[in-house]
C-alpha positions in Angstrom: -0.3 0.2 0.1 1.2 3.6 -0.9 1.8 6.0 1.9 -0.9 8.9 2.0 1.8 10.9 0.5 -0.3 14.3 0.5 -1.1 13.9 4.1 2.3 12.9 4.7 3.9 15.9 3.0 1.2 18.4 4.4 2.5 17.4 7.7 6.1 17.5 7.2 5.7 21.1 6.1 3.1 22.1 9.1 5.6 20.4 11.5 9.0 19.7 10.2 10.0 22.6 7.8 10.1 25.0 11.1 12.9 23.3 12.5 15.1 22.9 9.1 17.0 26.2 10.0 18.0 24.6 13.5 18.7 21.4 11.8 21.1 22.9 9.4 22.8 24.7 11.3 23.5 22.2 13.6 24.5 19.8 10.9 26.9 22.4 9.4 29.0 22.4 13.2 29.0 18.5 13.4 29.8 17.7 9.9 32.9 17.3 8.2 34.6 19.5 5.9 32.9 18.5 2.3 29.6 17.3 3.6 27.0 18.8 2.6 24.1 19.6 5.4 21.8 19.7 2.4 21.9 16.1 1.6 21.2 15.4 5.1 18.0 17.4 5.3 17.0 16.3 1.5 17.5 12.6 2.5 15.5 13.4 6.3 12.7 14.7 4.0 12.7 11.9 1.6 12.8 8.9 4.7 10.3 11.1 6.2 7.7 11.0 3.3 8.0 7.6 2.3 6.3 6.6 5.7 2.9 5.4 5.4 1.5 7.5 8.4 3.2 10.0 11.0 0.2 9.7 13.4 2.9 7.6 15.6 4.9 10.9 15.8 4.7 12.9 19.1 7.2 15.2 18.6 8.2 16.2 15.1 11.1 18.0 16.3 12.7 15.3 18.0 11.9 12.9 14.8 13.3 15.3 12.3 16.6 15.7 14.4 16.7 11.7 15.1 16.3 11.3 11.3 19.1 13.7 10.7 21.2 12.3 13.6 20.7 8.5 12.1 22.0 9.5 8.5 25.0 11.3 9.8 25.8 8.3 12.0 25.3 6.1 8.5 27.8 8.5 6.8 30.1 8.5 10.0 29.9 4.4 10.1 31.2 4.7 6.5 34.3 7.4 6.6 37.3 6.4 7.6 37.9 9.8 9.7 35.5 11.1 12.1 35.7 14.6 13.5 35.3 14.7 17.5 33.2 17.3 17.2 30.2 15.4 15.7 30.8 12.4 18.1 30.2 15.6 21.0 27.7 16.8 18.9 25.6 13.4 19.1 25.5 13.2 23.1 24.2 17.1 23.2 21.2 16.1 20.5 19.5 14.2 23.2 18.7 17.3 24.8 17.0 18.0 22.0 14.4 14.9 22.3 11.9 15.6 24.6 10.4 12.4 24.7 11.6 9.7 27.2 13.8 6.9 25.1 11.4 3.7 24.9 13.9 2.1 26.9 13.4 4.5 29.6 9.5 4.1 29.5 9.7 0.4 29.8 12.1 1.0 32.7 9.6 3.4 34.5 6.8 1.1 34.3 8.1 -2.0 35.2 9.3 0.5 38.2 5.6 2.2 38.9 4.4 -2.2 38.9 7.2 -2.9 41.2 6.1 0.3 43.6 2.3 -0.7 43.1 3.0 -4.2 44.3 5.0 -2.9 47.2 2.2 -0.9 48.2 -0.7 -3.9 47.6 1.6 -5.5 50.3 1.5 -3.1 53.2 -1.0 -3.6 56.1 -4.5 -2.6 55.2 -4.5 0.8 57.2 -1.0 1.4 55.9 -1.8 0.7 52.5 -5.0 2.9 52.0 -3.5 5.9 53.6 -0.1 5.5 51.4 -2.8 5.2 48.4 -5.0 8.3 49.4 -2.0 10.5 50.8 0.8 10.1 47.8 -1.3 8.7 45.1 -5.0 10.8 45.3 -3.4 13.5 47.0 -6.2 13.6 49.8 -5.0 16.1 52.9 -4.0 14.4 56.0 -6.7 15.7 57.9 -9.2 14.6 55.8 -7.7 10.8 55.6 -7.8 11.2 59.6 -11.8 11.8 59.4 -12.5 9.1 56.4 -10.5 6.5 58.9 -11.7 7.5 62.1 -8.3 7.9 63.8 -5.9 10.6 64.8 -3.8 12.8 62.4 -0.6 11.6 64.2 -1.7 8.0 63.6 -2.1 8.8 59.7 1.5 10.5 60.0 2.8 7.5 61.7 1.2 5.0 59.3 2.5 7.2 56.2 5.9 7.2 57.4 5.7 3.4 58.1 4.4 2.8 54.8 7.3 4.7 52.9 9.7 3.5 55.0 8.8 -0.2 54.2 8.6 0.2 50.2 12.2 2.4 50.5 13.5 -1.0 52.5 12.1 -3.2 49.8 13.2 -1.6 47.1 16.5 -1.0 48.7 16.4 -4.8 49.2 16.0 -5.9 45.4 18.5 -3.7 44.4 21.3 -5.1 47.0 20.0 -8.8 46.2 21.8 -9.1 42.3 25.0 -7.8 43.9 24.7 -10.4 46.7 24.1 -13.3 44.6 27.1 -12.4 42.6 29.2 -11.8 45.5 27.8 -15.7 46.3 28.8 -17.0 43.5 32.2 -15.3 43.6 31.5 -13.3 40.4 32.0 -9.8 42.5 
């Protein structure tokens, strides 16, 4: 199936073209003498234009810069000599990407699942207080009224719950190192 070229081209004109000047300036800084930013920009436009859809692109600027970066990297891999500025500019480019990487999203989801499991394992009242206070943002006084306990109890249980969660997280982090030491793989 052919990509919906008019829609993609309109999208490029509206969302990517405004960033061409900054991309071109960045490319001039990092590319070796004799290399042409125009070639990279043109190649990036061609790659984007062949996409079947652009609906998955949440940050057009970052996507455009990442496409340019990939093209420069391909050229650098083929080149025998790579300017040091090119390598350091790639590190700086990560600032341009406002979206977290897929790896960071996955790690954050795993961490959230882990914390949810730890909250679920807390004693009942402690769990309810943590959920209301830290997740729902309910004020301490209101929690005390809902549960029919003093604010001091709410405060103590919230502190106790957080300590239990932090201790469990700390234990989870030290276990792999302990296992390696036990196997003599320090």
